[in-house]
C-alpha positions as CSV (number, residue, x, y, z in Angstrom):
1,M,11.7,-23.1,14.3
2,D,13.8,-22.2,17.8
3,Q,12.7,-22.9,21.4
4,L,12.9,-19.5,21.7
5,I,11.3,-17.9,19.6
6,A,8.5,-20.4,20.0
7,Q,8.1,-19.5,23.9
8,K,6.9,-16.2,23.2
9,W,4.0,-17.0,21.0
10,K,1.9,-14.6,23.3
11,W,3.5,-12.1,21.1
12,F,3.0,-13.1,17.4
13,V,-1.1,-14.4,18.6
14,G,-1.0,-10.0,20.6
15,L,-0.4,-9.3,17.1
16,G,-2.0,-11.0,15.1
17,I,-5.3,-9.8,17.3
18,L,-4.5,-6.7,17.5
19,C,-4.2,-6.6,13.3
20,L,-7.7,-8.3,13.1
21,I,-8.7,-5.6,15.5
22,T,-7.4,-2.7,13.3
23,G,-8.6,-4.4,9.8
24,I,-12.0,-4.9,11.4
25,L,-12.4,-1.2,12.6
26,C,-10.9,-0.1,9.0
27,L,-14.0,-2.1,7.3
28,I,-16.5,-0.5,8.9
29,D,-15.7,3.0,8.0
30,T,-13.5,2.8,4.6
31,V,-14.1,6.6,3.0
32,F,-12.9,7.9,7.0
33,V,-9.4,5.9,6.6
34,T,-8.7,6.4,3.2
35,I,-9.4,9.8,3.7
36,A,-6.5,9.6,7.3
37,M,-4.2,7.7,4.4
38,V,-4.2,10.3,2.1
39,I,-3.7,12.7,4.6
40,I,-0.8,10.2,6.3
41,I,0.6,10.5,2.2
42,G,0.1,14.3,2.8
43,I,2.3,14.9,5.7
44,L,5.3,12.6,4.3
45,L,5.5,13.7,0.9
46,I,5.6,17.7,2.7
47,I,8.2,16.6,5.4
48,T,10.4,15.1,2.6
49,G,10.1,18.3,1.0
50,L,11.4,20.2,3.4
51,A,14.3,18.0,3.6
52,Q,14.8,18.2,0.0
53,L,14.7,22.2,0.0
54,I,17.3,22.4,3.4
55,H,19.3,19.6,1.8
56,A,19.4,21.5,-1.4
57,C,19.9,24.7,0.8
58,Y,22.4,23.1,2.5
59,L,24.2,22.1,-1.4
60,K,24.0,25.5,-2.6
61,D,27.5,25.0,-4.9
62,W,26.6,21.5,-6.2
63,S,25.0,21.2,-9.2
64,S,22.2,19.3,-9.4
65,F,21.1,22.8,-6.6
66,L,18.4,23.5,-8.9
67,W,16.4,20.4,-9.4
68,S,16.9,19.0,-5.8
69,A,15.2,22.5,-4.8
70,L,12.5,21.8,-7.0
71,C,12.0,18.7,-6.3
72,G,11.6,19.6,-2.5
73,I,9.0,22.5,-3.6
74,I,6.8,19.8,-5.6
75,Y,7.1,17.0,-2.4
76,L,6.0,20.7,-1.3
77,I,2.8,21.7,-2.8
78,G,2.0,17.6,-3.5
79,G,1.7,16.8,0.5
80,I,-0.4,20.2,0.9
81,L,-3.0,20.2,-1.7
82,L,-3.9,16.3,-0.4
83,I,-3.7,17.8,3.1
84,R,-5.5,20.1,2.0
85,E,-8.6,17.9,-0.9
86,P,-7.6,14.3,0.9
87,V,-10.9,13.6,-1.1
88,N,-9.6,15.0,-4.6
89,G,-6.2,13.6,-3.7
90,S,-7.6,9.8,-3.2
91,V,-8.8,10.0,-7.1
92,L,-6.0,11.0,-8.0
93,I,-4.3,7.9,-6.1
94,T,-7.3,5.5,-7.4
95,I,-6.7,6.6,-11.1
96,F,-2.7,5.9,-10.4
97,L,-3.8,2.7,-9.0
98,G,-5.8,1.6,-11.6
99,I,-3.1,2.4,-14.0
100,C,-0.9,0.0,-11.9
101,F,-3.2,-2.8,-11.8
102,C,-4.3,-2.6,-16.0
103,F,0.3,-2.0,-15.8
104,G,0.3,-5.6,-13.7
105,G,-2.9,-7.6,-14.9
106,I,-0.7,-6.8,-18.9
107,M,2.4,-8.0,-17.8
108,R,0.8,-11.0,-15.9
109,L,-0.7,-12.0,-18.6
110,M,2.5,-11.9,-21.4
111,I,4.7,-13.7,-18.7
112,A,1.7,-16.0,-18.5
113,F,1.9,-16.7,-22.5
114,N,5.3,-16.8,-22.6
115,N,5.3,-19.7,-19.7
116,K,2.3,-22.0,-21.4
117,N,4.5,-24.4,-20.8
118,T,5.2,-24.1,-17.2
119,K,3.2,-25.3,-14.3
120,G,0.7,-23.0,-13.2
121,W,0.8,-20.7,-15.3
122,G,-3.7,-20.2,-15.8
123,L,-2.7,-19.0,-12.5
124,L,-1.1,-16.1,-13.5
125,V,-3.5,-15.8,-16.3
126,F,-6.3,-15.2,-13.6
127,S,-4.1,-12.7,-11.8
128,G,-3.5,-10.7,-15.0
129,I,-7.6,-10.8,-15.6
130,L,-8.3,-10.4,-12.4
131,G,-5.9,-7.5,-12.1
132,L,-7.2,-5.8,-16.2
133,I,-10.7,-6.2,-14.6
134,L,-9.7,-4.2,-11.5
135,G,-7.6,-1.8,-12.1
136,F,-10.2,-0.8,-15.4
137,I,-13.1,-0.3,-13.1
138,L,-11.1,1.4,-10.6
139,F,-9.8,4.5,-14.1
140,V,-13.1,4.7,-14.8
141,N,-15.0,5.3,-11.6
142,P,-12.4,6.9,-9.5
143,I,-14.8,7.9,-7.2
144,N,-13.7,4.6,-6.4
145,G,-10.8,5.5,-4.1
146,L,-13.3,7.3,-1.2
147,W,-13.8,3.1,-0.4
148,F,-10.7,1.3,-2.3
149,I,-7.6,2.0,-0.3
150,G,-9.7,1.8,3.0
151,F,-11.1,-1.5,2.0
152,M,-7.0,-2.6,0.7
153,V,-5.4,-1.3,3.9
154,G,-8.7,-3.2,6.4
155,F,-8.3,-6.2,4.0
156,D,-4.8,-6.6,4.3
157,L,-4.3,-6.2,8.1
158,I,-7.4,-8.7,8.5
159,F,-5.6,-11.2,6.4
160,N,-2.1,-10.3,8.2
161,G,-3.7,-10.4,11.2
162,T,-4.6,-13.7,10.3
163,A,-1.0,-14.9,9.2
164,W,0.7,-13.2,12.3
165,L,-2.5,-15.5,14.9
166,Q,-2.1,-19.0,13.1
167,L,2.3,-18.7,13.5
168,G,1.3,-17.9,16.8
169,L,-0.4,-20.8,17.4
170,T,2.0,-23.1,15.9
171,L,4.4,-21.8,17.6
172,K,3.1,-22.9,21.1
173,S,2.1,-26.5,19.8
174,Q,5.7,-26.5,18.6
175,I,6.6,-26.0,22.8
176,K,8.5,-29.2,24.5
């Protein structure tokens, strides 16, 4: 590793600690984090919808003006609905995630069974089965979305923080 980067090990450790603390805070109140994330998604959709509408208005002569404006309106409506009803929005997002997890699980199983002769294919089967189980749980009982999204954000931040912390400490040990 480059010595210049290794000398900046404290930045990696600091980022790791910040991610760990943030992840732990997310796990303390996963429902709050879920609702906050849904509201943030709503805000982003509103911004995107406004940008799309402005873009469409500047290009009124464009043959796809109507489609572009319609897309902006749909983004706006979706964003407003998510902000007004973040609990229902989290349920809808959870249903979508459940479908995605099921689809991903099926795809991983198909890939694994098509590559039985490849070392490690069993782990892909395991991953596919877990995806199917998680997707099924989320799809059948989407009210789990009230905690699931916040849990996943916290979980990701903790693993991310652990990785950055580990990298920073490894860099520290490589300083000559």
